[in-house]
A tleap script that builds the chain and sets N, CA, C and O, in Angstrom:
source leaprc.protein.ff14SB
mol = sequence {
  NMET PHE ILE CYS PHE GLY ARG LYS ASP GLU
  ALA LEU LYS THR LEU HIE ASP CYS ALA ARG
  SER GLN GLU SER ILE GLN ASP TYR ARG GLY
  LEU ILE ALA THR GLN LEU ARG GLN VAL GLN
  ALA LEU GLN ALA ILE ASN ASP ALA ALA ALA
  ALA VAL GLU ILE ALA ARG ALA ALA LEU SER
  ARG SER ASN ALA ASP PRO ALA LEU ALA ASP
  LEU GLN HIE PHE ALA TYR HIE HIE LEU GLY
  LYS ALA GLU LEU GLN ALA GLY LEU TYR GLY
  GLU ALA ARG GLN HIE LEU LEU ASN ALA LEU
  ALA SER ARG GLN GLN MET SER ASP HIE GLU
  LEU VAL SER SER THR GLN ALA ALA LEU ALA
  LEU LEU ARG ARG LEU THR THR ASN THR ASP
  CALA
}
set mol.1.N position { 135.918 90.025 62.215 }
set mol.1.CA position { 135.824 91.035 61.260 }
set mol.1.C position { 135.892 90.424 59.846 }
set mol.1.O position { 135.290 90.953 58.912 }
set mol.2.N position { 136.602 89.348 59.701 }
set mol.2.CA position { 136.677 88.716 58.372 }
set mol.2.C position { 135.296 88.308 57.930 }
set mol.2.O position { 134.948 88.462 56.759 }
set mol.3.N position { 134.478 87.775 58.873 }
set mol.3.CA position { 133.152 87.300 58.536 }
set mol.3.C position { 132.298 88.448 57.948 }
set mol.3.O position { 131.538 88.262 56.998 }
set mol.4.N position { 132.453 89.608 58.539 }
set mol.4.CA position { 131.713 90.823 58.043 }
set mol.4.C position { 131.970 91.120 56.618 }
set mol.4.O position { 131.121 91.674 55.921 }
set mol.5.N position { 133.194 90.740 56.152 }
set mol.5.CA position { 133.542 91.042 54.775 }
set mol.5.C position { 133.455 89.769 53.880 }
set mol.5.O position { 133.989 89.717 52.772 }
set mol.6.N position { 132.749 88.752 54.432 }
set mol.6.CA position { 132.518 87.553 53.593 }
set mol.6.C position { 133.751 86.659 53.481 }
set mol.6.O position { 133.845 85.840 52.566 }
set mol.7.N position { 134.667 86.809 54.382 }
set mol.7.CA position { 135.882 86.010 54.350 }
set mol.7.C position { 135.878 84.939 55.498 }
set mol.7.O position { 136.765 84.908 56.351 }
set mol.8.N position { 134.837 84.075 55.464 }
set mol.8.CA position { 134.659 83.144 56.534 }
set mol.8.C position { 135.763 82.173 56.700 }
set mol.8.O position { 136.186 81.891 57.821 }
set mol.9.N position { 136.257 81.635 55.581 }
set mol.9.CA position { 137.388 80.632 55.664 }
set mol.9.C position { 138.590 81.273 56.386 }
set mol.9.O position { 139.195 80.652 57.260 }
set mol.10.N position { 138.914 82.461 56.032 }
set mol.10.CA position { 140.029 83.111 56.632 }
set mol.10.C position { 139.761 83.371 58.120 }
set mol.10.O position { 140.652 83.168 58.944 }
set mol.11.N position { 138.570 83.808 58.470 }
set mol.11.CA position { 138.237 83.963 59.877 }
set mol.11.C position { 138.373 82.701 60.658 }
set mol.11.O position { 138.989 82.696 61.724 }
set mol.12.N position { 137.804 81.599 60.150 }
set mol.12.CA position { 137.861 80.346 60.866 }
set mol.12.C position { 139.298 79.802 60.972 }
set mol.12.O position { 139.678 79.246 62.003 }
set mol.13.N position { 140.067 79.960 59.935 }
set mol.13.CA position { 141.486 79.507 59.961 }
set mol.13.C position { 142.265 80.320 61.031 }
set mol.13.O position { 143.014 79.755 61.828 }
set mol.14.N position { 142.073 81.623 61.026 }
set mol.14.CA position { 142.816 82.519 61.980 }
set mol.14.C position { 142.444 82.126 63.399 }
set mol.14.O position { 143.315 82.007 64.262 }
set mol.15.N position { 141.115 81.917 63.653 }
set mol.15.CA position { 140.737 81.500 65.042 }
set mol.15.C position { 141.229 80.101 65.347 }
set mol.15.O position { 141.626 79.850 66.485 }
set mol.16.N position { 141.230 79.216 64.443 }
set mol.16.CA position { 141.766 77.878 64.684 }
set mol.16.C position { 143.266 77.928 64.984 }
set mol.16.O position { 143.733 77.294 65.930 }
set mol.17.N position { 144.005 78.669 64.192 }
set mol.17.CA position { 145.436 78.819 64.443 }
set mol.17.C position { 145.763 79.478 65.833 }
set mol.17.O position { 146.702 79.108 66.538 }
set mol.18.N position { 144.940 80.436 66.138 }
set mol.18.CA position { 145.069 81.127 67.460 }
set mol.18.C position { 144.837 80.125 68.558 }
set mol.18.O position { 145.634 80.018 69.489 }
set mol.19.N position { 143.757 79.394 68.456 }
set mol.19.CA position { 143.487 78.398 69.509 }
set mol.19.C position { 144.545 77.343 69.687 }
set mol.19.O position { 144.900 76.959 70.802 }
set mol.20.N position { 145.049 76.876 68.533 }
set mol.20.CA position { 146.179 75.861 68.603 }
set mol.20.C position { 147.408 76.460 69.300 }
set mol.20.O position { 148.049 75.794 70.113 }
set mol.21.N position { 147.718 77.657 68.994 }
set mol.21.CA position { 148.861 78.380 69.623 }
set mol.21.C position { 148.640 78.537 71.108 }
set mol.21.O position { 149.549 78.306 71.905 }
set mol.22.N position { 147.435 78.929 71.485 }
set mol.22.CA position { 147.172 79.078 72.898 }
set mol.22.C position { 147.212 77.823 73.663 }
set mol.22.O position { 147.657 77.800 74.810 }
set mol.23.N position { 146.749 76.748 73.048 }
set mol.23.CA position { 146.758 75.444 73.718 }
set mol.23.C position { 148.210 74.955 73.812 }
set mol.23.O position { 148.579 74.330 74.807 }
set mol.24.N position { 148.997 75.213 72.846 }
set mol.24.CA position { 150.396 74.719 72.884 }
set mol.24.C position { 151.196 75.443 73.923 }
set mol.24.O position { 152.160 74.854 74.411 }
set mol.25.N position { 150.899 76.666 74.318 }
set mol.25.CA position { 151.610 77.315 75.383 }
set mol.25.C position { 150.808 77.319 76.686 }
set mol.25.O position { 151.157 78.014 77.640 }
set mol.26.N position { 149.723 76.528 76.711 }
set mol.26.CA position { 148.914 76.350 77.899 }
set mol.26.C position { 148.260 77.658 78.386 }
set mol.26.O position { 148.075 77.870 79.584 }
set mol.27.N position { 147.924 78.506 77.440 }
set mol.27.CA position { 147.172 79.738 77.783 }
set mol.27.C position { 145.706 79.379 77.746 }
set mol.27.O position { 145.019 79.736 76.789 }
set mol.28.N position { 145.200 78.691 78.747 }
set mol.28.CA position { 143.841 78.177 78.691 }
set mol.28.C position { 142.771 79.291 78.815 }
set mol.28.O position { 141.664 79.161 78.293 }
set mol.29.N position { 143.119 80.357 79.500 }
set mol.29.CA position { 142.186 81.525 79.597 }
set mol.29.C position { 141.967 82.086 78.171 }
set mol.29.O position { 140.834 82.292 77.736 }
set mol.30.N position { 143.078 82.325 77.467 }
set mol.30.CA position { 143.001 82.826 76.110 }
set mol.30.C position { 142.374 81.825 75.184 }
set mol.30.O position { 141.674 82.222 74.253 }
set mol.31.N position { 142.595 80.514 75.396 }
set mol.31.CA position { 142.042 79.491 74.571 }
set mol.31.C position { 140.510 79.544 74.658 }
set mol.31.O position { 139.827 79.462 73.637 }
set mol.32.N position { 139.989 79.676 75.841 }
set mol.32.CA position { 138.500 79.705 76.019 }
set mol.32.C position { 137.952 80.890 75.345 }
set mol.32.O position { 136.922 80.795 74.676 }
set mol.33.N position { 138.615 82.065 75.490 }
set mol.33.CA position { 138.099 83.287 74.825 }
set mol.33.C position { 138.134 83.061 73.325 }
set mol.33.O position { 137.182 83.461 72.655 }
set mol.34.N position { 139.140 82.462 72.759 }
set mol.34.CA position { 139.206 82.225 71.337 }
set mol.34.C position { 138.139 81.223 70.890 }
set mol.34.O position { 137.509 81.380 69.844 }
set mol.35.N position { 137.959 80.193 71.713 }
set mol.35.CA position { 136.935 79.171 71.421 }
set mol.35.C position { 135.533 79.783 71.311 }
set mol.35.O position { 134.729 79.415 70.455 }
set mol.36.N position { 135.270 80.773 72.257 }
set mol.36.CA position { 133.932 81.394 72.221 }
set mol.36.C position { 133.844 82.323 71.039 }
set mol.36.O position { 132.749 82.540 70.518 }
set mol.37.N position { 134.952 82.883 70.592 }
set mol.37.CA position { 134.918 83.658 69.327 }
set mol.37.C position { 134.640 82.737 68.119 }
set mol.37.O position { 133.905 83.093 67.198 }
set mol.38.N position { 135.248 81.556 68.161 }
set mol.38.CA position { 134.992 80.546 67.137 }
set mol.38.C position { 133.472 80.258 67.111 }
set mol.38.O position { 132.842 80.225 66.054 }
set mol.39.N position { 132.930 80.057 68.284 }
set mol.39.CA position { 131.467 79.715 68.354 }
set mol.39.C position { 130.683 80.796 67.655 }
set mol.39.O position { 129.822 80.502 66.826 }
set mol.40.N position { 130.969 82.052 67.977 }
set mol.40.CA position { 130.220 83.130 67.393 }
set mol.40.C position { 130.414 83.152 65.847 }
set mol.40.O position { 129.458 83.391 65.110 }
set mol.41.N position { 131.624 82.907 65.379 }
set mol.41.CA position { 131.911 82.867 63.916 }
set mol.41.C position { 131.113 81.779 63.237 }
set mol.41.O position { 130.520 81.994 62.180 }
set mol.42.N position { 131.100 80.577 63.868 }
set mol.42.CA position { 130.407 79.479 63.345 }
set mol.42.C position { 128.904 79.773 63.316 }
set mol.42.O position { 128.233 79.435 62.341 }
set mol.43.N position { 128.380 80.380 64.342 }
set mol.43.CA position { 126.992 80.697 64.375 }
set mol.43.C position { 126.643 81.686 63.229 }
set mol.43.O position { 125.579 81.603 62.614 }
set mol.44.N position { 127.548 82.584 62.981 }
set mol.44.CA position { 127.305 83.572 61.922 }
set mol.44.C position { 127.181 82.976 60.516 }
set mol.44.O position { 126.541 83.537 59.627 }
set mol.45.N position { 127.835 81.791 60.355 }
set mol.45.CA position { 127.712 81.141 59.049 }
set mol.45.C position { 126.821 79.913 59.181 }
set mol.45.O position { 126.885 79.015 58.342 }
set mol.46.N position { 126.010 79.860 60.198 }
set mol.46.CA position { 124.988 78.831 60.438 }
set mol.46.C position { 125.535 77.421 60.531 }
set mol.46.O position { 124.911 76.478 60.045 }
set mol.47.N position { 126.674 77.269 61.140 }
set mol.47.CA position { 127.272 75.964 61.447 }
set mol.47.C position { 127.051 75.671 62.910 }
set mol.47.O position { 128.008 75.650 63.684 }
set mol.48.N position { 125.807 75.443 63.312 }
set mol.48.CA position { 125.447 75.312 64.717 }
set mol.48.C position { 126.050 74.109 65.383 }
set mol.48.O position { 126.426 74.151 66.554 }
set mol.49.N position { 126.144 72.998 64.607 }
set mol.49.CA position { 126.738 71.773 65.148 }
set mol.49.C position { 128.199 71.986 65.590 }
set mol.49.O position { 128.583 71.623 66.701 }
set mol.50.N position { 128.978 72.566 64.717 }
set mol.50.CA position { 130.382 72.853 65.082 }
set mol.50.C position { 130.443 73.844 66.160 }
set mol.50.O position { 131.349 73.731 66.986 }
set mol.51.N position { 129.578 74.822 66.260 }
set mol.51.CA position { 129.539 75.803 67.273 }
set mol.51.C position { 129.246 75.150 68.654 }
set mol.51.O position { 129.855 75.518 69.659 }
set mol.52.N position { 128.353 74.229 68.681 }
set mol.52.CA position { 128.012 73.480 69.927 }
set mol.52.C position { 129.239 72.694 70.358 }
set mol.52.O position { 129.591 72.705 71.537 }
set mol.53.N position { 129.874 72.033 69.458 }
set mol.53.CA position { 131.032 71.201 69.814 }
set mol.53.C position { 132.136 72.064 70.476 }
set mol.53.O position { 132.651 71.701 71.534 }
set mol.54.N position { 132.482 73.168 69.868 }
set mol.54.CA position { 133.535 74.010 70.436 }
set mol.54.C position { 133.102 74.699 71.735 }
set mol.54.O position { 133.913 74.909 72.638 }
set mol.55.N position { 131.827 75.044 71.815 }
set mol.55.CA position { 131.359 75.674 73.094 }
set mol.55.C position { 131.397 74.660 74.222 }
set mol.55.O position { 131.686 75.017 75.364 }
set mol.56.N position { 131.099 73.360 73.909 }
set mol.56.CA position { 131.187 72.369 74.924 }
set mol.56.C position { 132.592 72.136 75.408 }
set mol.56.O position { 132.828 71.886 76.590 }
set mol.57.N position { 133.537 72.220 74.467 }
set mol.57.CA position { 134.972 72.130 74.858 }
set mol.57.C position { 135.373 73.313 75.767 }
set mol.57.O position { 136.103 73.119 76.739 }
set mol.58.N position { 134.918 74.493 75.466 }
set mol.58.CA position { 135.252 75.687 76.263 }
set mol.58.C position { 134.615 75.550 77.680 }
set mol.58.O position { 135.235 75.897 78.685 }
set mol.59.N position { 133.391 75.047 77.723 }
set mol.59.CA position { 132.728 74.828 79.026 }
set mol.59.C position { 133.459 73.782 79.837 }
set mol.59.O position { 133.706 73.947 81.032 }
set mol.60.N position { 133.807 72.677 79.141 }
set mol.60.CA position { 134.523 71.622 79.845 }
set mol.60.C position { 135.911 72.130 80.408 }
set mol.60.O position { 136.325 71.762 81.508 }
set mol.61.N position { 136.582 72.970 79.611 }
set mol.61.CA position { 137.851 73.467 80.114 }
set mol.61.C position { 137.656 74.419 81.307 }
set mol.61.O position { 138.402 74.383 82.286 }
set mol.62.N position { 136.630 75.267 81.188 }
set mol.62.CA position { 136.369 76.223 82.347 }
set mol.62.C position { 135.929 75.491 83.588 }
set mol.62.O position { 136.235 75.923 84.700 }
set mol.63.N position { 135.212 74.383 83.424 }
set mol.63.CA position { 134.776 73.598 84.609 }
set mol.63.C position { 135.911 72.780 85.192 }
set mol.63.O position { 135.901 72.471 86.384 }
set mol.64.N position { 136.870 72.431 84.391 }
set mol.64.CA position { 137.946 71.600 84.870 }
set mol.64.C position { 139.021 72.320 85.678 }
set mol.64.O position { 139.747 71.674 86.433 }
set mol.65.N position { 139.139 73.603 85.544 }
set mol.65.CA position { 140.175 74.380 86.161 }
set mol.65.C position { 139.621 75.481 87.030 }
set mol.65.O position { 139.098 76.453 86.484 }
set mol.66.N position { 139.699 75.398 88.353 }
set mol.66.CA position { 139.168 76.445 89.192 }
set mol.66.C position { 139.655 77.824 88.889 }
set mol.66.O position { 138.959 78.798 89.177 }
set mol.67.N position { 140.846 77.948 88.309 }
set mol.67.CA position { 141.373 79.292 87.961 }
set mol.67.C position { 140.620 79.878 86.812 }
set mol.67.O position { 140.753 81.071 86.539 }
set mol.68.N position { 139.806 79.064 86.104 }
set mol.68.CA position { 139.010 79.586 84.979 }
set mol.68.C position { 137.538 79.659 85.273 }
set mol.68.O position { 136.731 79.922 84.382 }
set mol.69.N position { 137.159 79.414 86.602 }
set mol.69.CA position { 135.746 79.399 86.889 }
set mol.69.C position { 135.026 80.715 86.554 }
set mol.69.O position { 133.824 80.731 86.288 }
set mol.70.N position { 135.796 81.822 86.573 }
set mol.70.CA position { 135.131 83.097 86.225 }
set mol.70.C position { 134.723 83.194 84.753 }
set mol.70.O position { 134.078 84.170 84.369 }
set mol.71.N position { 135.073 82.229 83.932 }
set mol.71.CA position { 134.680 82.207 82.522 }
set mol.71.C position { 133.508 81.295 82.240 }
set mol.71.O position { 133.002 81.233 81.120 }
set mol.72.N position { 133.070 80.567 83.305 }
set mol.72.CA position { 132.020 79.598 83.062 }
set mol.72.C position { 130.698 80.291 82.569 }
set mol.72.O position { 130.024 79.766 81.683 }
set mol.73.N position { 130.360 81.410 83.124 }
set mol.73.CA position { 129.069 82.082 82.676 }
set mol.73.C position { 129.127 82.348 81.212 }
set mol.73.O position { 128.124 82.153 80.527 }
set mol.74.N position { 130.293 82.802 80.664 }
set mol.74.CA position { 130.427 82.996 79.233 }
set mol.74.C position { 130.239 81.722 78.494 }
set mol.74.O position { 129.515 81.675 77.499 }
set mol.75.N position { 130.877 80.682 78.959 }
set mol.75.CA position { 130.784 79.397 78.190 }
set mol.75.C position { 129.359 78.888 78.272 }
set mol.75.O position { 128.842 78.431 77.253 }
set mol.76.N position { 128.692 78.935 79.409 }
set mol.76.CA position { 127.332 78.504 79.501 }
set mol.76.C position { 126.438 79.307 78.528 }
set mol.76.O position { 125.574 78.755 77.847 }
set mol.77.N position { 126.674 80.591 78.495 }
set mol.77.CA position { 125.794 81.478 77.673 }
set mol.77.C position { 126.037 81.150 76.173 }
set mol.77.O position { 125.085 81.018 75.404 }
set mol.78.N position { 127.265 81.028 75.789 }
set mol.78.CA position { 127.480 80.809 74.325 }
set mol.78.C position { 127.116 79.412 73.954 }
set mol.78.O position { 126.684 79.189 72.823 }
set mol.79.N position { 127.268 78.409 74.871 }
set mol.79.CA position { 126.801 77.078 74.545 }
set mol.79.C position { 125.321 77.050 74.396 }
set mol.79.O position { 124.801 76.443 73.460 }
set mol.80.N position { 124.616 77.698 75.305 }
set mol.80.CA position { 123.184 77.818 75.233 }
set mol.80.C position { 122.684 78.427 74.006 }
set mol.80.O position { 121.692 77.959 73.447 }
set mol.81.N position { 123.320 79.461 73.545 }
set mol.81.CA position { 122.927 80.139 72.292 }
set mol.81.C position { 123.218 79.249 71.093 }
set mol.81.O position { 122.435 79.237 70.143 }
set mol.82.N position { 124.301 78.519 71.106 }
set mol.82.CA position { 124.630 77.581 69.997 }
set mol.82.C position { 123.623 76.470 69.972 }
set mol.82.O position { 123.147 76.083 68.905 }
set mol.83.N position { 123.287 75.945 71.139 }
set mol.83.CA position { 122.288 74.873 71.218 }
set mol.83.C position { 120.930 75.325 70.751 }
set mol.83.O position { 120.220 74.572 70.086 }
set mol.84.N position { 120.553 76.550 71.089 }
set mol.84.CA position { 119.392 77.195 70.676 }
set mol.84.C position { 119.286 77.178 69.097 }
set mol.84.O position { 118.287 76.746 68.522 }
set mol.85.N position { 120.341 77.659 68.476 }
set mol.85.CA position { 120.471 77.679 67.036 }
set mol.85.C position { 120.395 76.264 66.474 }
set mol.85.O position { 119.842 76.072 65.391 }
set mol.86.N position { 120.911 75.308 67.146 }
set mol.86.CA position { 120.889 73.950 66.673 }
set mol.86.C position { 119.561 73.218 66.951 }
set mol.86.O position { 119.369 72.077 66.530 }
set mol.87.N position { 118.709 73.856 67.623 }
set mol.87.CA position { 117.403 73.305 67.940 }
set mol.87.C position { 117.389 72.331 69.156 }
set mol.87.O position { 116.451 71.565 69.374 }
set mol.88.N position { 118.472 72.421 69.907 }
set mol.88.CA position { 118.628 71.591 71.128 }
set mol.88.C position { 118.024 72.377 72.288 }
set mol.88.O position { 118.755 72.885 73.138 }
set mol.89.N position { 116.708 72.479 72.330 }
set mol.89.CA position { 116.073 73.454 73.239 }
set mol.89.C position { 116.202 73.108 74.693 }
set mol.89.O position { 116.390 74.006 75.513 }
set mol.90.N position { 116.111 71.867 75.049 }
set mol.90.CA position { 116.273 71.439 76.459 }
set mol.90.C position { 117.628 71.774 77.004 }
set mol.90.O position { 117.756 72.325 78.097 }
set mol.91.N position { 118.658 71.435 76.226 }
set mol.91.CA position { 120.029 71.705 76.673 }
set mol.91.C position { 120.272 73.211 76.726 }
set mol.91.O position { 120.909 73.727 77.644 }
set mol.92.N position { 119.735 73.911 75.695 }
set mol.92.CA position { 119.853 75.403 75.648 }
set mol.92.C position { 119.280 76.022 76.873 }
set mol.92.O position { 119.878 76.909 77.482 }
set mol.93.N position { 118.156 75.570 77.223 }
set mol.93.CA position { 117.480 76.197 78.450 }
set mol.93.C position { 118.307 75.990 79.657 }
set mol.93.O position { 118.517 76.935 80.417 }
set mol.94.N position { 118.810 74.763 79.891 }
set mol.94.CA position { 119.594 74.476 81.079 }
set mol.94.C position { 120.857 75.329 81.116 }
set mol.94.O position { 121.187 75.895 82.158 }
set mol.95.N position { 121.534 75.423 80.048 }
set mol.95.CA position { 122.815 76.213 79.964 }
set mol.95.C position { 122.571 77.693 80.115 }
set mol.95.O position { 123.317 78.394 80.798 }
set mol.96.N position { 121.520 78.164 79.472 }
set mol.96.CA position { 121.237 79.587 79.607 }
set mol.96.C position { 120.791 79.915 81.022 }
set mol.96.O position { 121.102 80.996 81.522 }
set mol.97.N position { 120.044 78.979 81.708 }
set mol.97.CA position { 119.672 79.244 83.118 }
set mol.97.C position { 120.923 79.238 84.015 }
set mol.97.O position { 121.028 80.033 84.949 }
set mol.98.N position { 121.854 78.343 83.723 }
set mol.98.CA position { 123.098 78.365 84.480 }
set mol.98.C position { 123.864 79.715 84.291 }
set mol.98.O position { 124.402 80.288 85.238 }
set mol.99.N position { 123.879 80.174 83.045 }
set mol.99.CA position { 124.578 81.468 82.808 }
set mol.99.C position { 123.846 82.611 83.517 }
set mol.99.O position { 124.465 83.517 84.073 }
set mol.100.N position { 122.500 82.541 83.479 }
set mol.100.CA position { 121.720 83.597 84.115 }
set mol.100.C position { 121.939 83.638 85.587 }
set mol.100.O position { 122.096 84.718 86.157 }
set mol.101.N position { 121.956 82.476 86.236 }
set mol.101.CA position { 122.181 82.432 87.691 }
set mol.101.C position { 123.527 83.033 88.038 }
set mol.101.O position { 123.629 83.827 88.974 }
set mol.102.N position { 124.555 82.669 87.302 }
set mol.102.CA position { 125.889 83.206 87.567 }
set mol.102.C position { 125.955 84.692 87.380 }
set mol.102.O position { 126.539 85.418 88.186 }
set mol.103.N position { 125.338 85.144 86.287 }
set mol.103.CA position { 125.315 86.549 86.004 }
set mol.103.C position { 124.508 87.384 86.928 }
set mol.103.O position { 124.852 88.542 87.163 }
set mol.104.N position { 123.427 86.842 87.476 }
set mol.104.CA position { 122.675 87.528 88.478 }
set mol.104.C position { 123.461 87.607 89.781 }
set mol.104.O position { 123.423 88.621 90.478 }
set mol.105.N position { 124.159 86.551 90.100 }
set mol.105.CA position { 125.021 86.607 91.246 }
set mol.105.C position { 126.121 87.616 91.184 }
set mol.105.O position { 126.533 88.181 92.197 }
set mol.106.N position { 126.597 87.839 89.978 }
set mol.106.CA position { 127.656 88.853 89.712 }
set mol.106.C position { 127.075 90.215 89.728 }
set mol.106.O position { 127.814 91.192 89.856 }
set mol.107.N position { 125.772 90.337 89.601 }
set mol.107.CA position { 125.070 91.591 89.507 }
set mol.107.C position { 125.521 92.413 88.242 }
set mol.107.O position { 125.615 93.640 88.277 }
set mol.108.N position { 125.776 91.705 87.192 }
set mol.108.CA position { 126.169 92.352 85.949 }
set mol.108.C position { 124.899 92.468 85.085 }
set mol.108.O position { 124.504 91.508 84.424 }
set mol.109.N position { 124.270 93.650 85.099 }
set mol.109.CA position { 122.963 93.816 84.472 }
set mol.109.C position { 123.048 93.650 82.978 }
set mol.109.O position { 122.115 93.105 82.389 }
set mol.110.N position { 124.076 94.072 82.346 }
set mol.110.CA position { 124.225 93.937 80.887 }
set mol.110.C position { 124.277 92.494 80.465 }
set mol.110.O position { 123.621 92.078 79.510 }
set mol.111.N position { 125.099 91.708 81.223 }
set mol.111.CA position { 125.162 90.271 80.880 }
set mol.111.C position { 123.851 89.548 81.199 }
set mol.111.O position { 123.429 88.679 80.435 }
set mol.112.N position { 123.184 89.902 82.343 }
set mol.112.CA position { 121.895 89.364 82.687 }
set mol.112.C position { 120.960 89.575 81.602 }
set mol.112.O position { 120.289 88.637 81.174 }
set mol.113.N position { 120.869 90.795 81.109 }
set mol.113.CA position { 119.959 91.216 80.064 }
set mol.113.C position { 120.221 90.345 78.814 }
set mol.113.O position { 119.270 89.872 78.191 }
set mol.114.N position { 121.452 90.136 78.456 }
set mol.114.CA position { 121.811 89.377 77.261 }
set mol.114.C position { 121.268 87.971 77.406 }
set mol.114.O position { 120.651 87.437 76.484 }
set mol.115.N position { 121.492 87.387 78.534 }
set mol.115.CA position { 121.008 85.993 78.721 }
set mol.115.C position { 119.453 85.938 78.740 }
set mol.115.O position { 118.838 85.021 78.195 }
set mol.116.N position { 118.866 86.934 79.373 }
set mol.116.CA position { 117.397 86.970 79.448 }
set mol.116.C position { 116.858 87.096 77.988 }
set mol.116.O position { 115.836 86.491 77.666 }
set mol.117.N position { 117.510 87.844 77.145 }
set mol.117.CA position { 117.062 87.941 75.742 }
set mol.117.C position { 117.152 86.614 75.035 }
set mol.117.O position { 116.277 86.308 74.226 }
set mol.118.N position { 118.171 85.804 75.296 }
set mol.118.CA position { 118.305 84.538 74.682 }
set mol.118.C position { 117.217 83.583 75.211 }
set mol.118.O position { 116.630 82.809 74.455 }
set mol.119.N position { 116.971 83.658 76.498 }
set mol.119.CA position { 115.854 82.834 77.129 }
set mol.119.C position { 114.518 83.206 76.518 }
set mol.119.O position { 113.701 82.329 76.238 }
set mol.120.N position { 114.277 84.518 76.301 }
set mol.120.CA position { 113.023 84.983 75.712 }
set mol.120.C position { 112.831 84.452 74.305 }
set mol.120.O position { 111.727 84.064 73.924 }
set mol.121.N position { 113.919 84.435 73.526 }
set mol.121.CA position { 113.870 83.835 72.192 }
set mol.121.C position { 113.586 82.338 72.300 }
set mol.121.O position { 112.790 81.822 71.516 }
set mol.122.N position { 114.187 81.644 73.211 }
set mol.122.CA position { 113.927 80.235 73.407 }
set mol.122.C position { 112.431 80.003 73.773 }
set mol.122.O position { 111.839 79.053 73.260 }
set mol.123.N position { 111.821 80.812 74.615 }
set mol.123.CA position { 110.502 80.700 74.981 }
set mol.123.C position { 109.569 80.899 73.736 }
set mol.123.O position { 108.573 80.200 73.548 }
set mol.124.N position { 109.961 81.884 72.925 }
set mol.124.CA position { 109.109 82.114 71.720 }
set mol.124.C position { 109.250 80.960 70.798 }
set mol.124.O position { 108.238 80.533 70.242 }
set mol.125.N position { 110.427 80.403 70.577 }
set mol.125.CA position { 110.593 79.283 69.708 }
set mol.125.C position { 109.884 78.026 70.180 }
set mol.125.O position { 109.277 77.314 69.380 }
set mol.126.N position { 109.961 77.745 71.498 }
set mol.126.CA position { 109.352 76.568 71.993 }
set mol.126.C position { 107.866 76.679 72.127 }
set mol.126.O position { 107.156 75.674 72.125 }
set mol.127.N position { 107.370 77.939 72.249 }
set mol.127.CA position { 105.911 78.156 72.218 }
set mol.127.C position { 105.373 77.978 70.864 }
set mol.127.O position { 104.266 77.471 70.687 }
set mol.128.N position { 106.157 78.396 69.860 }
set mol.128.CA position { 105.665 78.252 68.465 }
set mol.128.C position { 105.759 76.824 67.955 }
set mol.128.O position { 104.999 76.423 67.073 }
set mol.129.N position { 106.666 76.076 68.495 }
set mol.129.CA position { 106.863 74.682 67.970 }
set mol.129.C position { 106.253 73.649 68.960 }
set mol.129.O position { 106.181 72.459 68.653 }
set mol.130.N position { 105.823 74.120 70.133 }
set mol.130.CA position { 105.329 73.250 71.179 }
set mol.130.C position { 106.366 72.186 71.639 }
set mol.130.O position { 106.026 71.067 72.023 }
set mol.131.N position { 107.604 72.596 71.576 }
set mol.131.CA position { 108.788 71.689 71.982 }
set mol.131.C position { 108.924 71.640 73.472 }
set mol.131.O position { 109.815 70.966 73.988 }
savepdb mol mol.pdb
quit
């Protein structure tokens, strides 16, 4: 919400503080959710490199703990979108396809549609740039 009102520094500080607190109490489920919010905030201010870094950390955490496996599709999706913004098209494709496969298996049509939209954008971008 801070970002909507042009208060990006406050938004990023709040999310950073929240993530630190969640990590200190080992609330890794909450940490991943906060990290993915950080990714979205960073994307909103066009800091794709930082968004990719944090999304990779969220994916790594979700992959490392079987209790967090249900969050992997979110991490793959947000990492893929951040990579797309960063111009990392090959990585974006792979991560978005991983998210899509998980979401199709879950039969969550809204999430499937969201990932399909990101893949469609990727196709348009790579067709236009011949990447």
